[in-house]
Every structure is written in structure tokens, then in C-alpha cells.
N, C-alpha and C positions, 0 to 999 in steps of 0.2 A: 663780652666776645658775643654774644648771641644766641641763638636757638645753636643746637648740638645735635649729633644723630652718634646712633654706633653703627659700628660697620665692624662685623666678623673678617679678621684677613689672619693666613695662616702664620702659625707661631713663631716662624721662618724669617717671616715680613718682622712680625712684633719686634722681635730681639733687632734686624737691623735697620729702626724705626730707632727704639731704644739708641741703640749707638752715635745713628746720625743726629738725633737728641744733645747730646751728652756733646758731642763732637762739634756740633753749631754752639752752641751751648744757645738752643730753642727749643720753644716747649716741642711735644711730638707730633700736634698740632697746628704750630706752623710749620713744621715739616713736611710734615703734608699739603697744607695749605700751597707752599712753593712746587710741591712738584706737584701737583694738578696745576697749578701758573705754567708752569716750563712744558709739561704735558702738550698744556693746548696751543702754547707756545710751539711748538712744534710739527704738532698736527695740522694749524694756521703755514703755519711755513711748507712744511709739506705739499699742504694743496692747491696752496701756490706755484710752487716751484713746478709738481703735475699740469695746472694749467698754463705753465710757458713752455711746458714738451710739447701739450697739445696746439699750441699755439705756432711752434716754429713750428710743426710736422706738417704743417697745413702753407704752401710755397705762400699762397693770394695773399692769409689772412698775418700771415711772418713782415710779408711786403706795406701789406697799410699797416700794420702796428708801424714799421720800425719810420718810413712816414711823416704819420702822426708823432712819432717819439722826436723825429728830425725838428719838425714845423713845433712843435714846445718850449724845444731844447733850447732855441736860443731865448726865451725869458728870461732865462735862470740867469741873467746878471742886466733883464730890465732895471734900466737908473740907476745901475750902479755904478759908474765907470769910473775907474780909477780902482777898485777893486782885485 
């Protein structure tokens, strides 16, 4: 498992962690690791969505993005005739 650390959490969260561990049939440390991975993924997706909202709020940048997207979109089937 490697190095470990102690983290203090409220008792209610400790109970939730225990329940999830039992429900999923995995150690509590894996529940925490999965939760952190999912939270990190969500933060990344939220940041991407925010960036796209900013892009879409700028008509010039949005138009440039759409034009570049269309230019690259034609490469998707490059060399894959018949599929």
C-alpha cells in the first residue's frame, strides 16, 4: 500500500465511510481513494465546462473555435473509407 497518513474526520463521516466500505466490499482506504479520484475528475470536468462557457460568451473566440473544429473534423475518417 505504500506510505499512509492519518486524517481526522467527523464521526458521522467515519460512519459513512464504514458503511460504504461494507456496502462495496472494499477497504475504507480504497473508498477514500475512489472518492478522491472521482472528486478530482469532477473538478476537472467542471473546469472544462467553465472554460467552454467563457469561450461561448465571446462571439469572436467562439467563431474561431467552431471554424478550427470544422477544419479538424474532416480528419476523423481520414484513411478509413468504407467504415
